[in-house]
Z-matrix of the N, CA and C atoms (Angstrom, degrees):
N
C 1 1.434
C 2 1.525 1 111.01
N 3 1.261 2 114.53 1 178.92
C 4 1.461 3 122.43 2 179.61
C 5 1.518 4 108.45 3 -96.72
N 6 1.319 5 116.27 4 127.80
C 7 1.458 6 120.49 5 -178.31
C 8 1.525 7 111.12 6 -77.86
N 9 1.300 8 115.22 7 162.76
C 10 1.461 9 120.53 8 177.16
C 11 1.524 10 110.73 9 -60.14
N 12 1.340 11 117.01 10 -41.43
C 13 1.468 12 119.92 11 179.96
C 14 1.529 13 111.67 12 -62.79
N 15 1.331 14 116.80 13 -42.32
C 16 1.464 15 120.10 14 178.17
C 17 1.519 16 110.56 15 -63.29
N 18 1.317 17 116.21 16 -42.35
C 19 1.465 18 120.55 17 179.82
C 20 1.527 19 110.94 18 -64.48
N 21 1.327 20 116.27 19 -43.85
C 22 1.469 21 120.00 20 177.98
C 23 1.530 22 110.75 21 -59.23
N 24 1.324 23 116.63 22 -44.60
C 25 1.458 24 121.61 23 179.57
C 26 1.527 25 110.89 24 -62.02
N 27 1.317 26 116.16 25 -43.39
C 28 1.460 27 121.40 26 178.37
C 29 1.531 28 110.32 27 -60.81
N 30 1.332 29 116.66 28 -49.53
C 31 1.468 30 120.24 29 -179.27
C 32 1.522 31 110.98 30 -60.84
N 33 1.322 32 116.63 31 -42.10
C 34 1.466 33 120.74 32 179.06
C 35 1.525 34 110.69 33 -61.36
N 36 1.347 35 116.90 34 -40.36
C 37 1.465 36 120.83 35 179.77
C 38 1.528 37 111.71 36 -64.43
N 39 1.322 38 116.62 37 -21.61
C 40 1.461 39 122.20 38 178.62
C 41 1.525 40 111.91 39 -97.19
N 42 1.356 41 116.22 40 3.04
C 43 1.458 42 120.38 41 -179.06
C 44 1.518 43 113.29 42 74.16
N 45 1.333 44 116.29 43 24.27
C 46 1.456 45 121.29 44 -177.93
C 47 1.525 46 110.79 45 -108.91
N 48 1.310 47 115.06 46 155.14
C 49 1.468 48 120.86 47 178.32
C 50 1.521 49 110.29 48 -73.88
N 51 1.311 50 116.24 49 151.25
C 52 1.465 51 121.14 50 176.93
C 53 1.524 52 109.93 51 -64.42
N 54 1.321 53 114.69 52 148.39
C 55 1.459 54 121.13 53 172.39
C 56 1.520 55 108.16 54 -148.91
N 57 1.293 56 115.89 55 165.10
C 58 1.462 57 121.24 56 -176.24
C 59 1.527 58 110.75 57 -62.88
N 60 1.320 59 115.87 58 132.94
C 61 1.463 60 121.62 59 -179.12
C 62 1.533 61 111.34 60 -60.28
N 63 1.303 62 117.62 61 -21.30
C 64 1.472 63 119.94 62 177.37
C 65 1.533 64 111.45 63 -64.80
N 66 1.335 65 116.57 64 -16.42
C 67 1.466 66 121.10 65 -179.86
C 68 1.523 67 112.69 66 -100.88
N 69 1.319 68 117.25 67 12.98
C 70 1.464 69 121.04 68 -178.90
C 71 1.536 70 109.44 69 -64.06
N 72 1.322 71 115.52 70 142.44
C 73 1.464 72 119.89 71 178.46
C 74 1.531 73 110.09 72 -92.47
N 75 1.311 74 116.32 73 161.51
C 76 1.466 75 119.94 74 176.85
C 77 1.517 76 111.30 75 -60.95
N 78 1.326 77 117.17 76 -38.02
C 79 1.461 78 120.73 77 178.53
C 80 1.526 79 110.86 78 -62.89
N 81 1.329 80 117.43 79 -41.02
C 82 1.469 81 120.68 80 177.62
C 83 1.524 82 110.88 81 -65.18
N 84 1.315 83 117.03 82 -41.74
C 85 1.466 84 121.15 83 177.51
C 86 1.525 85 110.01 84 -58.57
N 87 1.323 86 116.42 85 -49.23
C 88 1.467 87 120.67 86 179.42
C 89 1.523 88 111.25 87 -59.73
N 90 1.326 89 116.48 88 -43.68
C 91 1.464 90 120.80 89 -178.65
C 92 1.530 91 111.21 90 -65.00
N 93 1.316 92 116.85 91 -42.58
C 94 1.472 93 120.65 92 179.13
C 95 1.524 94 110.23 93 -64.48
N 96 1.330 95 116.90 94 -49.27
C 97 1.462 96 119.08 95 -179.35
C 98 1.521 97 111.15 96 -61.42
N 99 1.318 98 117.34 97 -42.33
C 100 1.456 99 120.08 98 -178.48
C 101 1.525 100 111.81 99 -69.54
N 102 1.319 101 116.80 100 -53.12
C 103 1.466 102 119.62 101 -172.85
C 104 1.526 103 113.34 102 -74.58
N 105 1.311 104 116.68 103 -40.36
C 106 1.464 105 119.46 104 -174.27
C 107 1.527 106 113.39 105 -88.04
N 108 1.306 107 117.35 106 -34.29
C 109 1.463 108 119.86 107 -173.82
C 110 1.533 109 112.68 108 -107.01
N 111 1.336 110 118.11 109 -51.05
C 112 1.465 111 120.59 110 -179.25
C 113 1.524 112 110.39 111 -64.06
N 114 1.333 113 115.88 112 -57.52
C 115 1.468 114 119.41 113 179.20
C 116 1.527 115 111.21 114 -70.84
N 117 1.309 116 116.94 115 -37.64
C 118 1.466 117 121.39 116 -179.37
C 119 1.518 118 113.20 117 -58.98
N 120 1.330 119 116.11 118 -34.46
C 121 1.467 120 121.07 119 179.39
C 122 1.528 121 112.21 120 -91.86
N 123 1.329 122 117.29 121 -3.46
C 124 1.463 123 120.72 122 179.77
C 125 1.518 124 113.97 123 77.27
N 126 1.314 125 117.47 124 22.35
C 127 1.465 126 121.41 125 -175.32
C 128 1.519 127 113.53 126 -62.53
N 129 1.336 128 116.49 127 -26.26
C 130 1.465 129 119.70 128 -178.82
C 131 1.519 130 112.37 129 -66.39
N 132 1.340 131 117.28 130 -14.18
C 133 1.467 132 122.00 131 -178.20
C 134 1.535 133 112.49 132 -102.92
N 135 1.328 134 117.33 133 5.05
C 136 1.469 135 121.38 134 -171.24
C 137 1.513 136 112.59 135 -109.13
N 138 1.327 137 114.04 136 164.47
C 139 1.465 138 119.96 137 170.74
C 140 1.531 139 107.77 138 -62.91
N 141 1.333 140 117.39 139 158.26
C 142 1.462 141 118.90 140 179.76
C 143 1.531 142 114.08 141 -55.14
N 144 1.330 143 117.45 142 -41.37
C 145 1.471 144 119.91 143 -179.47
C 146 1.522 145 110.70 144 -63.25
N 147 1.322 146 117.15 145 -49.82
C 148 1.457 147 119.12 146 -179.72
C 149 1.526 148 111.93 147 -67.70
N 150 1.315 149 117.27 148 -33.58
C 151 1.465 150 119.77 149 178.02
C 152 1.528 151 110.49 150 -60.86
N 153 1.315 152 116.89 151 -45.03
C 154 1.462 153 120.85 152 179.81
C 155 1.528 154 110.93 153 -65.30
N 156 1.322 155 116.67 154 -46.56
C 157 1.464 156 120.97 155 -179.04
C 158 1.533 157 110.45 156 -62.42
N 159 1.300 158 116.59 157 -45.19
C 160 1.465 159 120.37 158 -176.68
C 161 1.520 160 111.76 159 -70.85
N 162 1.336 161 117.31 160 -38.61
C 163 1.458 162 120.32 161 176.65
C 164 1.523 163 110.27 162 -61.48
N 165 1.329 164 116.67 163 -48.31
C 166 1.469 165 119.90 164 -179.94
C 167 1.524 166 111.15 165 -61.19
N 168 1.318 167 116.72 166 -40.06
C 169 1.463 168 121.01 167 177.97
C 170 1.520 169 110.74 168 -63.59
N 171 1.325 170 116.54 169 -45.08
C 172 1.467 171 120.55 170 -180.00
C 173 1.525 172 111.12 171 -60.65
N 174 1.316 173 117.10 172 -43.62
C 175 1.464 174 120.97 173 -179.94
C 176 1.529 175 110.48 174 -65.36
N 177 1.317 176 116.24 175 -43.49
C 178 1.463 177 120.09 176 -173.77
C 179 1.520 178 114.17 177 -82.92
N 180 1.341 179 117.18 178 -33.15
C 181 1.462 180 120.23 179 -172.31
C 182 1.528 181 113.90 180 -122.07
N 183 1.310 182 116.57 181 -10.06
C 184 1.457 183 120.77 182 -176.77
C 185 1.515 184 111.46 183 104.57
N 186 1.316 185 115.37 184 146.10
C 187 1.462 186 122.29 185 -178.23
C 188 1.530 187 111.21 186 -58.47
N 189 1.320 188 117.41 187 -35.42
C 190 1.469 189 120.53 188 -175.38
C 191 1.533 190 113.07 189 -65.28
N 192 1.318 191 118.59 190 -18.67
C 193 1.477 192 121.03 191 -179.93
C 194 1.531 193 112.34 192 -79.37
N 195 1.321 194 117.20 193 -20.35
C 196 1.466 195 120.89 194 -173.38
C 197 1.526 196 111.78 195 -63.74
N 198 1.311 197 117.81 196 -50.07
C 199 1.465 198 120.91 197 -174.10
C 200 1.531 199 113.26 198 -59.41
N 201 1.339 200 119.50 199 -47.42
C 202 1.473 201 117.83 200 178.72
C 203 1.530 202 113.37 201 -61.00
N 204 1.332 203 117.18 202 -35.03
C 205 1.458 204 119.72 203 178.20
C 206 1.530 205 110.35 204 -69.23
N 207 1.332 206 116.95 205 -39.22
C 208 1.471 207 120.25 206 176.17
C 209 1.526 208 110.81 207 -62.67
N 210 1.323 209 116.17 208 -41.11
C 211 1.463 210 119.60 209 178.79
C 212 1.527 211 110.74 210 -64.92
N 213 1.325 212 116.42 211 -41.39
C 214 1.462 213 120.37 212 -179.17
C 215 1.525 214 111.82 213 -62.83
N 216 1.322 215 116.93 214 -33.78
C 217 1.473 216 120.09 215 -179.80
C 218 1.519 217 111.59 216 -94.85
N 219 1.328 218 116.01 217 8.58
C 220 1.467 219 122.96 218 179.35
C 221 1.529 220 111.41 219 55.26
N 222 1.326 221 114.76 220 34.90
C 223 1.466 222 122.08 221 176.04
C 224 1.528 223 113.25 222 57.63
N 225 1.331 224 116.82 223 23.00
C 226 1.465 225 116.74 224 -173.33
C 227 1.520 226 116.10 225 -141.36
N 228 1.327 227 119.32 226 -15.07
C 229 1.466 228 119.83 227 -174.07
C 230 1.529 229 110.58 228 -123.51
N 231 1.328 230 117.51 229 101.39
C 232 1.462 231 120.27 230 -178.64
C 233 1.529 232 113.37 231 -58.58
N 234 1.330 233 117.10 232 -33.32
C 235 1.468 234 119.44 233 -179.78
C 236 1.525 235 111.19 234 -65.10
N 237 1.315 236 116.96 235 -40.06
C 238 1.468 237 120.38 236 178.12
C 239 1.534 238 109.64 237 -67.03
N 240 1.330 239 116.88 238 -40.77
C 241 1.459 240 121.03 239 176.50
C 242 1.533 241 109.80 240 -54.76
N 243 1.321 242 116.16 241 -50.41
C 244 1.463 243 120.42 242 -177.85
C 245 1.525 244 111.87 243 -67.89
N 246 1.317 245 117.32 244 -33.24
C 247 1.460 246 120.11 245 175.17
C 248 1.531 247 110.32 246 -63.39
N 249 1.312 248 116.77 247 -41.51
C 250 1.471 249 120.14 248 176.95
C 251 1.524 250 110.75 249 -62.79
N 252 1.314 251 115.70 250 -37.98
C 253 1.467 252 119.85 251 177.65
C 254 1.527 253 110.46 252 -64.08
N 255 1.318 254 116.85 253 -42.55
C 256 1.470 255 121.09 254 177.41
C 257 1.528 256 110.23 255 -62.22
N 258 1.306 257 116.62 256 -42.67
C 259 1.475 258 119.98 257 177.64
C 260 1.528 259 111.13 258 -58.90
N 261 1.329 260 116.23 259 -41.64
C 262 1.460 261 120.16 260 179.78
C 263 1.530 262 110.52 261 -65.98
N 264 1.325 263 117.34 262 -40.22
C 265 1.463 264 120.20 263 176.49
C 266 1.529 265 110.79 264 -60.96
N 267 1.326 266 116.08 265 -42.11
C 268 1.467 267 119.16 266 177.81
C 269 1.524 268 111.35 267 -63.58
N 270 1.310 269 116.13 268 -36.17
C 271 1.467 270 120.32 269 175.40
C 272 1.530 271 110.15 270 -63.40
N 273 1.327 272 116.58 271 -45.27
C 274 1.469 273 120.27 272 177.82
C 275 1.522 274 110.88 273 -59.10
N 276 1.342 275 116.11 274 -39.10
C 277 1.465 276 121.23 275 -174.97
C 278 1.520 277 112.92 276 -70.10
N 279 1.316 278 117.87 277 -9.65
C 280 1.466 279 119.88 278 174.27
C 281 1.528 280 111.15 279 -69.08
N 282 1.319 281 115.97 280 -20.13
C 283 1.466 282 120.95 281 175.73
C 284 1.527 283 107.41 282 -84.18
N 285 1.333 284 117.27 283 121.76
C 286 1.466 285 119.72 284 -174.57
C 287 1.529 286 114.77 285 -52.02
N 288 1.308 287 118.12 286 -38.30
C 289 1.471 288 120.06 287 -178.48
C 290 1.523 289 112.88 288 -69.32
N 291 1.318 290 117.69 289 -16.27
C 292 1.461 291 122.03 290 -178.30
C 293 1.526 292 113.20 291 -101.99
N 294 1.316 293 116.51 292 -15.83
C 295 1.458 294 121.98 293 -173.55
C 296 1.532 295 113.13 294 -53.81
N 297 1.317 296 116.97 295 -38.79
C 298 1.460 297 121.05 296 -177.40
C 299 1.522 298 114.45 297 -66.37
N 300 1.322 299 116.96 298 -14.74
C 301 1.462 300 120.82 299 -179.54
C 302 1.526 301 113.37 300 -88.52
N 303 1.322 302 117.84 301 -13.31
C 304 1.457 303 121.56 302 -171.95
C 305 1.527 304 112.81 303 -56.37
N 306 1.308 305 116.94 304 -46.95
C 307 1.473 306 120.21 305 -177.94
C 308 1.531 307 110.65 306 -58.38
N 309 1.306 308 118.20 307 -45.12
C 310 1.461 309 122.13 308 178.78
C 311 1.517 310 112.22 309 -64.53
N 312 1.338 311 116.05 310 -41.43
C 313 1.471 312 119.86 311 178.23
C 314 1.520 313 111.04 312 -61.17
N 315 1.327 314 115.54 313 -44.88
C 316 1.467 315 119.44 314 -179.58
C 317 1.524 316 111.31 315 -65.87
N 318 1.328 317 117.04 316 -39.79
C 319 1.466 318 119.89 317 176.38
C 320 1.526 319 110.81 318 -60.09
N 321 1.325 320 116.51 319 -37.07
C 322 1.472 321 120.39 320 178.49
C 323 1.529 322 110.29 321 -62.99
N 324 1.324 323 116.67 322 -43.37
C 325 1.472 324 120.21 323 179.42
C 326 1.521 325 110.32 324 -65.45
N 327 1.328 326 117.83 325 -42.82
C 328 1.461 327 120.47 326 -178.83
C 329 1.537 328 110.66 327 -65.03
N 330 1.319 329 117.15 328 -38.97
C 331 1.468 330 120.69 329 176.58
C 332 1.530 331 110.28 330 -65.22
N 333 1.314 332 116.38 331 -38.11
C 334 1.462 333 121.14 332 177.98
C 335 1.534 334 110.20 333 -65.31
N 336 1.328 335 116.96 334 -42.12
C 337 1.466 336 120.27 335 176.67
C 338 1.531 337 110.94 336 -58.47
N 339 1.314 338 116.64 337 -43.52
C 340 1.467 339 120.36 338 178.01
C 341 1.529 340 110.75 339 -64.01
N 342 1.329 341 116.76 340 -42.36
C 343 1.463 342 120.36 341 -177.60
C 344 1.520 343 112.48 342 -64.34
N 345 1.312 344 117.97 343 -43.73
C 346 1.469 345 119.35 344 -176.12
C 347 1.528 346 111.99 345 -66.79
N 348 1.311 347 117.18 346 -18.52
C 349 1.463 348 119.66 347 175.73
C 350 1.529 349 111.04 348 -69.46
N 351 1.317 350 117.11 349 -17.70
C 352 1.471 351 121.38 350 -178.48
C 353 1.529 352 111.89 351 -91.66
N 354 1.338 353 116.65 352 -5.88
C 355 1.473 354 120.44 353 -176.64
C 356 1.524 355 109.83 354 -86.21
């Protein structure tokens, strides 16, 4: 989902006052995902498989994580990209407050692996 901080930043960029993210509209959600994550990660320039993987990574981990994973997989191997993502999740899980999220993060990657096989 979209965090309150992301929503506040988006509204500010539009010259609008902050409001509770629970009141976000579908149009705002689409605009945030498209402008901040899809375009932010450069997905419009990628193959469909990499576009999906990179978009999901940007949404879940931040746009800044996409480039190092692309470099690690030499812009060509989705499995290596996802392996790097798993490694980063394991690194995050070394922090006690983050450990409880690991199972969900890994399930997200496994679901993504299944999905890209359909593209």
